[in-house]
N, C-alpha and C positions, 0 to 999 in steps of 0.2 A: 087198390089200383087207381092211379091218377087218370082222370079224363083229359083228353088232348083236343085242342081246337087249332087247326091249321087255318090261318087267315091270310089270304092273298089280297093285297091292295092293288086295285086295277084302275087305270085311267087310259081309255082308248087303246087297250092292249089286246084286242081280239087275236091278233096274229101270235102273240106270246102265249095266250091261253090255249090256242089250238095246238101249239107245239109242246107245252110243258105241263099243262094240267093233267093229261093222261098219266104221266109218270107219278104225279102226286096221288092220284086216285089208286093206281096200281100198288104203290108201295106204302100206303097209309091206311090200311084197312081197320086199324085200331083207333082211328081219329075221326073227328067230325071236320069236314072241310067247308070253309066259308070263302066267298069272294066278296070283298068290300069294294063296291064300285063308287069312285069319286066323280059321279055325274058324267060318265063317258058320253061322247057324242057319236061314237061308232056303234056297231050292233053287238058289243061285248055281252051285254046282259041277255039279249035274245039268243045268242049263240049258246050260252051256258044253259038257259032254260030248255032249249031244243035238244041239246046233245048230252047234258049232264044234269038231269032234273033232281038228282039226289044232293047236288051241291047247293048249299044254302047261300042265298044272295042277300047282301045288306046294301041298300041303296042310300048312299049319302046324297044330300040335296045339292051339293056343290063340290068343286075340287078343293078339298081342304089341305092338299099336300100330304106328305108322308105322316107328319106328326099329328095334325088334326084329323086326317083320314082314319088313322088307327084309333085315336082317342074316341072318335065318334062311333066307330064300328064296335069297339070292344066294350062299350058301356053295357051292352045287353048279351054278351057272351059269357057263360058261367062255367065253362070247363076249367079244370084246375091249372092246366098249363097252356099258355098261348105260344103258338109257333108263328112268328111274323115272317112271312116268306115272300120274297120278290117274285114277280110273275115270270122272270127270265132265268129261273133256276130249275135245273134237272135234278130231282132227288133220286136216291138209289135204294136198292133193296136193304131193308133193316136199318134205315137211317134214324128211326125214332127210338128204338129200344135201348141203345147204349146211352142215349141222353137221359131217358127216364131212369135208368139204373143209376146214373150219376146223381140225379136229383135225390133219389131214394137213399143214397149212401152218405149224403152230407146235408143236413137240414139247413145249414147256413148258405148253401149254394142257391142263389136266386135267379141267375142268368147263365145260359150256356150257349156257346157257339160251336157248330160243327166245323170240320175241315172244309174250306171253300177252295175248290180247284177251278182252273180255267176251262170253260166249256170247249174252247177251240184247241188249246194246248193242254191236254188232259193230265199230263204228268207235271204240270207247273201250278203253283198257287195262283189264285186270282187276286186282283188288286184290292177288292173291297172286302177285307177281313182276313184272308189267307189263313194263318194258324193262330189267330187271336191278336188283339191290339193293345198298344200302350201309347202313352204320350210322353213328350219330354217336358222340361220345366216350363217351356213357353207355349205349351198346348199343341205342338205339332204332332199329329198322329202318325204312327207307323205300326207295322205288324211283324210278327215272326213269319218270314217268308216274303215280305214286301216292305222295302224302305224307299219312299218316293217312287221313282220309276223303275227301280231294280226289282225284278221278280225272280224268286228262287225256284228251282226244280224241287218237287216233292220227293225226297229220299227217305221219308218217314223219320226225319231228323227232329221233329218237334212232338214231344209226348204230351199227354194230358196234363194240364197244370192250371194254376190260377192265373188269369190275365186281368188287364185293367178295363178293356172294353170289348164288347162283342158286336160284330157287324150287323147292321140293320137289314142286310140282304137276307140273312137267315138267323133269326134270334129267338131263342127259347126263353120264356120268362114266366115265373109263377104269377098267376092271376092276382093273388093277394098282395104280392110285392108291387106289381104294376100299379095297383090301385092305391096302395100305401104311399107310393112315390108321386102320385098324381098324374101318372102317365107321362107322355112326352110333353115337352114345352112347345106349345103351338106357335109361339112367336118365331120359332126356327123355320117353320114351314117344311123344309127338307134339307138334309145334309147336316151331319154331326149331332143330330138330336139323340141318336143312340149313344154317343159318347157322353153327352150330358146326362142321360138317364143312368148310364152305368156309373158315372162319377157320383151321382146322388146315391145310388145303391151302395157304392163303396163307402161313402160318408155315413151310411146307416149300418155299417158293419156287415153287409152282405158280401158273399163271394161271387165272382164272375169266373166261369171255368171254360176251358177248351176241351172238346171231346173229339179225339182223333179217329175214333172208331165209327163216327157218323160222317159220311162224305156226301157233299153236293157239288154240282158243277154250275158255275155262274157265267152267263154271257157278259154282263157288266155294261154299263153305259147305254142300256136299251132305252131308257127314258130320257136321260140328259147326258150327253157325251162330254168328256173332259175338255174338248176344244170349245165348248160353249161358254161364253163370258158369264152367262147366268150362273153356271156352276161355280166359277171363280168368285163371283159376288157372294153367293150363299155360303161357300166354305170360309171365306175370310171374315164375313160378318158374323156368322154363327160361332166361329172359333173364339172371337173376341167376347161375344156374349157368354159363351160357356165359361171362359176364364173368369169373367166378372162375377158370375154366380158362384163358382166353386173354389176359387183359390183361397188358401189360408190368408187370414187378414194381414199378417206381416209381409206377405209376398205379393199382395194384390197389386198395388200401384207400381212397385219396381218391376215386376214381371210384365205388366201391361205396357209400361214405357218401352222396355226392351223389345217387346213383341211389335209395337208400333214402328220402331226403327227397322226391325227385320222385314216387316211388311213393305216399308219404303224401299228396301233393297230389292225385294221381289218386284216392285213396280218399275224400278230402274231396269231390271232384267227384261221385263216385258217391253220396255222402250227399245232396248238394243235388239230385241227379236222382232221388232215391228208389230207387236201385238197390242196396239193401242186400245182396242176394245177391252182387253183384260186389265190394262192400267186403269181405265175408266171404272171398271168393275170394282177394283180395289178402293179407289177414291170414293165410290158410292157406298161401299161396305163400311168404310170409316165414318162417313157422314151419318149413316144409320146408327152406327155404334155410339157416336157422341150424342145424337139426339135422343137415344133411349137409354143412356148410361144410368140415369137415376132410377128408371123403371127396373133395370136389371139388378142394381144394387139392393133394391128392396126385396129381391127374390133370394138373397143370400140366407143361408141357414146358420144355426149356431155352431154345428159341428163341421169343421173343415180340417182334414188331415194333411200334414205337410209332406208325407211320403207318397204323394200321388204320382210322381214321375219316375220313369225308368232310367233316364239319363239327363244331364244338364242341357245338352243341345244336340239333337239329332242332325240339325243343319250343319253344325260345325264338324261332327263326326263324318257325315256323308260327303260334304263338298270340299272340306279342307283336309281332313285326315284320309279321305278316300275309302272309308269303311262302308262299302256298298251293301253288305248283307248283314242280316241280324246276327249271324254267327261270328262276324268280324267285330261286332260291338259288345256282345254279351255272351255269357256261358251258353254253349250250344245245347246243353241238357235241359234248359229251362222249358 
């Protein structure tokens, strides 16, 4: 029987812990629950100690972000399976057992994502993960059930299957694999570090799976909203870093060049929309990318697989061909 550690990363999220931690405790009796606190300045830690003394608290000495926060916390957690869970997620009855069964049925499966539905529109998928993620040739992420801003209704159209990346909002990973991969890349701080981790797992011949029988509801954007230029900066910068680390050698610079052009188009779109702070965020992201390019080139590994992408350009499919849903682009049975 595999032991399970549910680890909730917290930074000034007392209100979220008040709302969602009771569901985790109620529906996770076969797991050990940890809250990894990134040096919160509210009374999150005191709240847990007072109301949920059986929940273990890991006190990080500063705000390390998502990547560093989890890396620091997980160093001393020895359960077999890590469940990395956002503090704004409502878990449901029997959400753990189907995932553990899936791990047991396939030894090469290293990472699993449950079905992530919208907390407010509960019959729709949620932006951050939906029914499992993929990327296109140029590193743009999308999901079954969510492509850019188009969200599908959950009609149970997506079955359990192998995916390319699992959402960091609720990610199950074997402890031994997490440590073998060296954990998250802490340079990312937050956003797309889970895609980078899954890509590295993929290059090490591990499987990433989607489990439709496990369902959670995600608020989304509780820590950093999509309208925040900081999020734009992190997404653009980290995506370029991820490509630099993981692209096959022959595709590295051609893909990066086209991606830089596409990012320029996105910048022009922000100008026309009057979103100048987001344009600045893209420029800042590119500056960071260039200044640390040699650093990330050194992180490249020997094994890089060319069949990493689901389609050549999800941007082309979505904006020009008007294929707004996953089922319009790919076989619906996947």
